[in-house]
BAFI-3210 file (N, C-alpha, C; in Angstrom, 3 decimals, decimal comma, padded with zeros to 6 digits):
// residues 171
n [1|2|3|4|5|6|7|8|9|10|11|12|13|14|15|16|17|18|19|20|21|22|23|24|25|26|27|28|29|30|31|32|33|34|35|36|37|38|39|40|41|42|43|44|45|46|47|48|49|50|51|52|53|54|55|56|57|58|59|60|61|62|63|64|65|66|67|68|69|70|71|72|73|74|75|76|77|78|79|80|81|82|83|84|85|86|87|88|89|90|91|92|93|94|95|96|97|98|99|100|101|102|103|104|105|106|107|108|109|110|111|112|113|114|115|116|117|118|119|120|121|122|123|124|125|126|127|128|129|130|131|132|133|134|135|136|137|138|139|140|141|142|143|144|145|146|147|148|149|150|151|152|153|154|155|156|157|158|159|160|161|162|163|164|165|166|167|168|169|170|171]
n.u [-027,123|-027,941|-030,993|-032,652|-035,063|-037,058|-037,907|-041,271|-042,250|-044,165|-046,981|-045,773|-045,624|-043,724|-040,282|-039,036|-035,869|-033,506|-030,301|-027,189|-023,751|-021,797|-020,421|-021,704|-023,067|-020,397|-019,624|-021,889|-021,402|-019,005|-019,303|-021,031|-019,734|-016,997|-014,462|-012,253|-013,713|-012,231|-009,883|-007,197|-008,063|-009,849|-013,484|-016,035|-018,502|-021,034|-020,130|-020,416|-022,989|-024,038|-022,811|-024,231|-026,877|-026,215|-026,564|-028,760|-031,503|-034,195|-036,289|-036,637|-036,040|-037,017|-036,431|-035,622|-033,938|-031,144|-031,263|-033,617|-032,037|-030,671|-027,855|-027,403|-027,938|-026,098|-023,686|-024,620|-024,466|-021,826|-020,421|-021,484|-020,521|-017,934|-017,601|-016,499|-017,453|-017,278|-016,201|-013,410|-010,107|-006,799|-003,378|-000,335|001,290|-000,072|-001,331|-002,159|000,530|000,337|-000,690|000,163|-001,950|-004,885|-008,059|-010,516|-014,014|-013,988|-011,533|-012,076|-013,895|-012,409|-010,758|-012,559|-013,082|-010,327|-010,181|-012,125|-014,889|-018,231|-020,350|-022,764|-024,113|-022,029|-021,516|-023,262|-022,896|-021,651|-019,030|-016,768|-016,844|-017,075|-014,351|-012,694|-013,209|-011,914|-009,306|-008,950|-009,070|-006,820|-004,681|-005,072|-004,676|-001,898|001,497|002,847|004,850|008,166|009,493|012,341|015,315|016,410|013,703|012,426|013,876|013,928|010,670|011,145|012,494|010,433|008,382|009,495|010,443|008,002|007,004|008,791|008,012|005,215|005,622|007,441|010,121|013,374|014,807]
n.v [004,897|007,668|008,971|012,122|014,044|016,599|019,445|020,668|023,886|026,554|026,375|024,364|020,921|018,503|016,564|013,582|013,157|011,283|010,533|010,077|009,577|009,150|007,766|008,584|010,986|012,336|012,807|014,304|016,462|017,189|017,698|019,787|022,021|022,045|021,075|019,221|017,393|015,954|017,463|019,697|022,425|024,357|023,657|026,014|027,297|027,496|025,652|023,441|023,381|022,888|020,014|018,655|018,918|017,389|014,931|014,205|011,660|011,606|012,860|016,255|017,957|020,117|023,328|025,172|023,249|023,122|025,531|024,715|022,515|021,977|022,179|019,669|018,225|018,752|017,935|015,582|014,420|015,117|012,992|011,179|011,003|010,835|008,483|004,979|002,810|000,015|-003,521|-004,255|-004,424|-003,247|-004,591|-002,987|-003,414|-003,970|-001,556|000,638|002,688|006,578|008,498|011,091|011,954|013,895|012,878|012,248|011,817|010,531|009,060|007,366|005,931|005,144|003,322|001,534|000,174|-000,713|-002,654|-004,172|-003,805|-003,706|-000,625|-000,492|-002,142|-000,331|002,446|003,595|002,854|003,915|005,762|005,342|002,744|001,828|002,914|001,413|-001,304|-001,138|-000,482|-003,278|-004,847|-003,584|-004,725|-007,628|-007,858|-007,355|-008,418|-010,517|-009,339|-010,207|-011,173|-010,052|-011,618|-010,806|-010,248|-012,534|-014,207|-012,891|-013,445|-015,775|-015,775|-014,674|-017,160|-019,153|-018,224|-017,798|-020,384|-021,846|-020,477|-021,469|-024,220|-024,386|-024,821|-024,236|-024,048]
n.w [001,035|002,269|003,930|004,433|006,070|005,279|007,222|007,502|005,780|006,523|004,269|002,508|002,651|004,511|003,603|002,477|001,476|-000,492|-000,827|-002,593|-002,217|-005,268|-008,249|-010,276|-009,086|-008,893|-011,517|-012,605|-010,921|-012,040|-014,604|-014,604|-013,184|-014,628|-013,646|-011,665|-009,214|-007,032|-007,147|-006,334|-005,423|-003,359|-002,372|-003,182|-001,282|-002,594|-004,805|-002,853|-002,058|-004,496|-004,942|-003,103|-004,446|-006,342|-005,421|-004,827|-005,044|-006,067|-008,607|-009,454|-006,839|-004,104|-004,447|-002,459|-001,364|-000,218|001,667|003,509|005,137|008,227|010,578|011,796|009,517|007,416|008,788|009,082|006,406|005,494|007,287|006,216|003,283|003,726|004,889|005,452|003,612|003,251|004,161|003,401|004,003|003,863|004,015|004,422|002,795|000,074|-000,095|-002,770|-004,354|-003,669|-006,087|-008,725|-009,990|-010,735|-009,524|-011,181|-012,623|-015,206|-014,935|-013,084|-014,449|-016,565|-015,097|-014,422|-016,694|-017,383|-015,807|-016,389|-015,007|-014,640|-015,655|-014,683|-011,600|-010,128|-010,662|-009,164|-006,553|-003,385|-003,190|-001,789|-001,536|-004,252|-004,923|-003,059|-004,328|-006,753|-005,927|-005,066|-007,413|-008,735|-007,207|-006,801|-009,736|-009,856|-009,999|-007,455|-004,848|-004,274|-001,472|000,529|001,723|003,905|005,067|005,306|006,506|008,702|009,526|009,999|011,859|013,743|013,983|014,738|017,367|018,248|018,430|020,122|022,322|022,807|022,738|024,797|024,930|024,659|022,567]
ca.u [-027,974|-028,612|-032,331|-032,899|-036,625|-036,710|-038,946|-042,596|-042,096|-045,796|-047,856|-045,003|-045,113|-042,444|-040,240|-037,713|-034,791|-032,224|-029,018|-026,066|-022,146|-021,438|-019,730|-022,528|-023,230|-019,600|-019,837|-023,134|-021,265|-017,966|-020,300|-021,903|-018,604|-015,743|-013,205|-012,159|-014,446|-011,174|-008,768|-006,340|-008,537|-011,290|-014,807|-016,514|-019,681|-021,762|-020,258|-020,528|-023,990|-024,362|-022,790|-025,374|-027,836|-026,250|-026,676|-030,280|-031,664|-035,286|-036,502|-037,257|-036,056|-037,107|-035,357|-034,837|-033,432|-030,130|-031,955|-033,956|-031,384|-029,842|-026,514|-027,375|-028,357|-025,169|-022,718|-024,886|-023,917|-020,492|-020,079|-021,806|-019,652|-016,206|-017,494|-015,990|-018,510|-016,472|-015,410|-012,325|-009,060|-005,395|-002,356|000,430|002,410|-000,803|-001,627|-001,273|001,297|-000,616|-000,538|000,207|-003,062|-005,679|-008,940|-011,563|-014,915|-013,641|-010,379|-012,561|-014,320|-011,237|-010,135|-013,226|-012,801|-009,390|-010,307|-013,479|-015,869|-019,441|-020,984|-024,027|-024,520|-021,306|-021,371|-024,520|-022,087|-021,287|-017,659|-015,642|-016,632|-016,519|-012,697|-012,068|-013,120|-010,743|-008,012|-008,895|-008,512|-005,263|-004,053|-005,172|-004,043|-000,439|002,589|003,198|005,926|009,132|010,450|013,635|015,917|016,109|012,474|012,196|014,652|012,644|009,635|011,229|012,675|009,248|007,600|010,370|010,361|006,325|006,641|009,245|007,198|004,330|006,116|008,666|011,360|014,974|015,418]
ca.v [005,990|008,631|009,592|013,071|014,450|018,549|019,520|021,319|024,989|027,221|025,055|023,421|019,893|017,777|015,572|013,035|013,031|009,854|011,110|009,066|009,900|008,113|008,241|009,435|012,306|013,385|012,999|015,424|017,569|017,808|018,345|021,375|022,879|022,034|020,835|017,668|017,164|015,517|018,383|020,372|023,777|024,255|024,197|027,291|027,234|027,004|024,315|022,162|022,982|022,321|018,989|018,139|018,876|016,132|013,608|013,559|010,848|011,974|013,883|017,509|018,521|021,418|024,354|025,694|022,345|023,538|026,438|023,885|021,524|022,546|021,888|018,479|017,604|018,841|016,868|013,832|014,432|015,262|012,132|009,950|011,636|010,815|007,448|004,094|001,898|-001,310|-004,177|-004,380|-003,324|-003,804|-004,532|-001,622|-003,292|-003,996|-000,453|001,146|004,094|007,520|009,083|012,740|012,176|014,317|011,824|012,860|010,713|009,786|008,547|005,881|005,137|004,441|001,988|000,176|-000,263|-001,274|-004,012|-004,682|-003,806|-003,141|000,292|-000,744|-001,462|000,213|003,654|003,973|002,677|004,945|006,212|004,716|001,176|001,794|002,725|-000,418|-002,258|-000,819|-001,464|-004,814|-005,233|-003,562|-005,823|-008,894|-008,127|-007,316|-009,377|-010,530|-008,545|-011,310|-011,093|-010,021|-012,524|-010,220|-010,225|-014,157|-014,770|-012,254|-013,627|-017,350|-015,736|-014,661|-018,346|-019,735|-017,649|-018,457|-021,998|-022,220|-020,351|-022,396|-025,707|-024,319|-025,282|-023,415|-024,251]
ca.w [000,881|003,462|004,007|005,658|006,007|005,538|007,723|006,837|006,446|006,342|003,735|002,070|003,503|005,029|002,220|002,530|000,357|-000,163|-001,011|-002,633|-002,613|-006,037|-009,398|-010,978|-008,719|-008,773|-012,812|-012,807|-010,613|-012,709|-015,798|-014,486|-013,029|-015,491|-012,858|-010,870|-008,056|-006,119|-007,625|-005,377|-005,215|-002,445|-002,963|-002,981|-000,664|-003,966|-004,988|-001,927|-001,990|-005,774|-004,712|-002,524|-005,403|-007,402|-004,943|-004,536|-006,073|-006,211|-009,539|-009,021|-005,372|-003,685|-005,304|-001,525|-000,505|000,908|002,852|004,552|005,631|009,464|010,852|011,873|008,066|006,862|009,694|008,842|004,629|005,451|007,878|005,129|002,373|004,458|005,700|004,659|003,235|002,760|005,107|002,968|004,701|003,133|003,949|004,196|001,602|-000,394|-000,523|-003,819|-004,163|-004,205|-007,465|-008,794|-010,830|-010,115|-009,606|-012,244|-012,814|-016,364|-014,952|-012,494|-015,392|-017,407|-014,285|-014,613|-018,303|-017,420|-014,800|-017,084|-014,001|-015,885|-014,788|-013,577|-010,692|-009,358|-010,534|-008,075|-005,373|-002,240|-003,829|-000,998|-001,895|-005,655|-004,983|-002,527|-005,514|-007,665|-005,311|-005,096|-008,872|-008,921|-006,050|-007,488|-010,890|-010,104|-009,672|-006,114|-004,767|-003,476|-000,146|000,465|002,269|004,879|005,525|004,922|007,644|010,028|009,767|010,350|013,607|014,557|013,774|015,617|018,386|018,838|018,519|021,250|023,501|022,814|023,111|026,299|024,395|024,801|021,041]
c.u [-027,879|-029,798|-032,351|-034,176|-036,237|-038,053|-040,257|-042,002|-043,780|-046,314|-047,246|-044,751|-043,903|-042,312|-038,803|-037,274|-033,712|-030,989|-027,656|-024,451|-021,694|-021,063|-020,560|-022,779|-021,913|-019,350|-020,638|-022,049|-019,932|-017,860|-020,430|-020,734|-017,316|-014,377|-013,492|-012,870|-013,102|-009,835|-008,369|-007,352|-009,841|-012,482|-015,274|-018,027|-020,897|-022,066|-020,182|-022,242|-024,883|-024,240|-024,046|-027,025|-027,853|-026,568|-027,764|-030,880|-033,355|-035,641|-037,028|-036,858|-036,696|-036,188|-035,091|-034,503|-032,264|-030,415|-032,696|-033,261|-030,773|-028,484|-026,563|-027,296|-027,062|-024,072|-023,339|-024,234|-022,606|-020,034|-020,460|-020,765|-018,114|-016,278|-016,746|-017,124|-018,247|-015,901|-014,143|-011,560|-007,558|-004,164|-001,417|001,011|001,440|-001,081|-001,120|-000,637|000,091|-000,071|-000,420|-001,046|-003,866|-007,262|-010,189|-012,352|-014,220|-012,146|-010,930|-013,184|-013,386|-010,648|-011,519|-013,570|-011,666|-009,630|-011,624|-014,551|-017,333|-019,748|-021,633|-023,936|-023,465|-021,097|-022,096|-023,819|-021,546|-019,681|-016,898|-015,918|-016,314|-014,525|-011,890|-012,334|-012,061|-009,468|-008,112|-008,644|-007,406|-004,204|-003,952|-004,610|-002,503|000,203|002,662|004,653|007,063|009,335|011,409|014,309|015,797|014,710|011,867|012,323|014,304|011,408|009,718|011,586|011,801|008,675|008,574|010,279|008,956|006,462|007,422|008,626|006,042|004,680|007,086|009,948|012,452|015,101|015,777]
c.v [006,518|009,346|010,875|013,975|016,134|018,758|020,660|022,841|025,877|026,092|024,597|022,085|019,217|017,191|014,670|012,765|012,130|010,644|009,623|009,876|009,269|008,460|008,822|010,855|013,277|013,682|014,077|016,605|018,109|018,496|019,924|022,518|022,725|021,819|019,272|017,978|016,604|016,517|019,314|021,756|023,422|024,342|025,040|026,616|026,880|025,905|023,348|021,967|022,385|020,487|018,209|017,842|017,616|015,298|013,211|012,788|011,136|012,916|015,487|018,043|019,700|022,376|025,125|024,697|022,708|024,633|025,621|022,790|022,334|021,567|020,247|017,994|017,797|018,276|015,934|013,352|014,321|013,800|010,823|009,850|010,493|009,549|006,395|002,838|000,118|-001,822|-004,662|-003,582|-004,176|-003,484|-003,086|-002,294|-003,622|-002,793|000,239|002,849|005,226|007,925|010,419|013,044|012,717|013,470|012,730|011,551|010,189|008,687|007,263|005,290|004,504|003,260|001,018|-000,379|-001,475|-002,419|-004,731|-004,918|-003,190|-002,035|-000,219|-001,869|-000,193|001,740|004,348|003,481|003,967|004,665|005,603|003,315|000,964|001,930|001,344|-001,469|-002,111|-001,001|-002,520|-005,095|-004,872|-004,603|-007,351|-009,280|-007,594|-008,606|-009,368|-010,124|-009,961|-010,416|-010,702|-010,952|-011,864|-010,438|-011,568|-014,483|-013,889|-012,768|-015,038|-017,067|-015,353|-016,053|-019,055|-019,521|-018,336|-019,522|-022,520|-021,730|-020,980|-023,799|-025,857|-024,841|-023,918|-023,341|-025,258]
c.w [002,405|002,781|004,691|004,932|005,723|005,961|007,287|006,667|005,628|005,505|002,495|002,933|003,615|003,725|002,725|000,880|000,376|-001,407|-001,387|-003,441|-003,513|-007,498|-010,336|-010,801|-008,807|-010,524|-013,174|-012,259|-011,340|-014,228|-015,240|-013,706|-013,704|-014,894|-012,182|-009,633|-006,814|-006,773|-006,320|-004,609|-003,983|-003,228|-002,443|-002,107|-001,488|-004,385|-004,235|-001,843|-003,459|-005,814|-004,271|-003,116|-006,023|-006,603|-004,314|-005,601|-006,735|-007,757|-009,095|-007,844|-005,382|-004,055|-003,672|-000,444|000,397|001,862|003,853|004,887|006,829|009,809|010,958|010,416|007,607|007,639|009,186|007,444|004,803|006,181|006,866|004,223|002,710|004,867|004,579|004,506|002,783|003,858|004,890|003,470|003,797|004,004|003,685|003,141|000,395|-001,120|-001,450|-003,561|-004,351|-005,415|-007,474|-009,417|-010,186|-010,593|-010,326|-012,060|-014,204|-015,751|-014,078|-013,540|-016,127|-016,389|-014,153|-015,712|-018,130|-016,654|-015,193|-015,814|-014,943|-014,882|-013,798|-012,817|-009,859|-009,522|-009,656|-006,798|-004,590|-002,898|-003,299|-001,139|-003,142|-005,696|-004,318|-003,698|-006,347|-006,978|-005,245|-006,352|-009,086|-007,977|-006,801|-008,713|-010,933|-009,400|-008,086|-006,005|-004,002|-002,532|000,159|001,454|003,536|005,977|005,757|006,332|009,014|010,647|010,045|011,541|014,608|014,811|014,710|017,114|019,077|018,977|019,765|022,479|023,578|023,287|024,722|026,277|024,377|023,448|020,527]
res [m|l|a|i|t|l|p|a|i|d|d|i|p|a|v|t|l|h|f|e|h|s|l|v|s|i|s|k|w|e|s|l|h|k|k|a|f|f|g|r|e|t|k|t|p|v|e|s|e|s|y|i|r|q|m|v|l|e|e|n|p|p|e|d|l|t|d|r|l|n|v|d|d|y|t|a|l|a|e|y|i|n|s|n|q|s|g|t|w|f|r|e|d|q|e|p|k|p|s|s|d|v|i|t|s|e|l|v|y|y|w|l|i|q|f|q|i|p|f|n|p|v|e|e|w|h|f|s|r|l|m|t|l|i|k|i|a|g|v|k|q|s|k|p|k|r|m|s|k|q|s|i|a|e|q|y|r|k|l|n|a|q|r|r|e|q|s|g|s|a|g]
***
């Protein structure tokens, strides 16, 4: 979650708002704009500002919300949206192959159903964390790949070389 304080203007008091880049926010945005959030076309400035409004957790945010954000606030929002919110990493051979599917909120909900992941609370997690969980489920449910004979032989060569070096042996 990201908290940003909008400064006071004239007789309007300062207000702190909390933002969440989540499946819920993406679903609201797609419902409003009738298009995929992760679609191939670039978002217009109006659509981008609309997403910022969908991210706000408080009820009835100020109407002038996007006008009161400064450059640093927009930078913080962009960094937050693009941040990796997980300590999990994947080996290259575990990375799922890129799909030609356009990712929509409905597709992500389908994956949650497929992997029997309950919607609550994950639909409110940071989106990168949710996608990491889905990748883990996919990796864990897939059959392990068999290593080729060449890969096994290469792995044995490396292990033998390490052991020879550690023991000071020539072979």
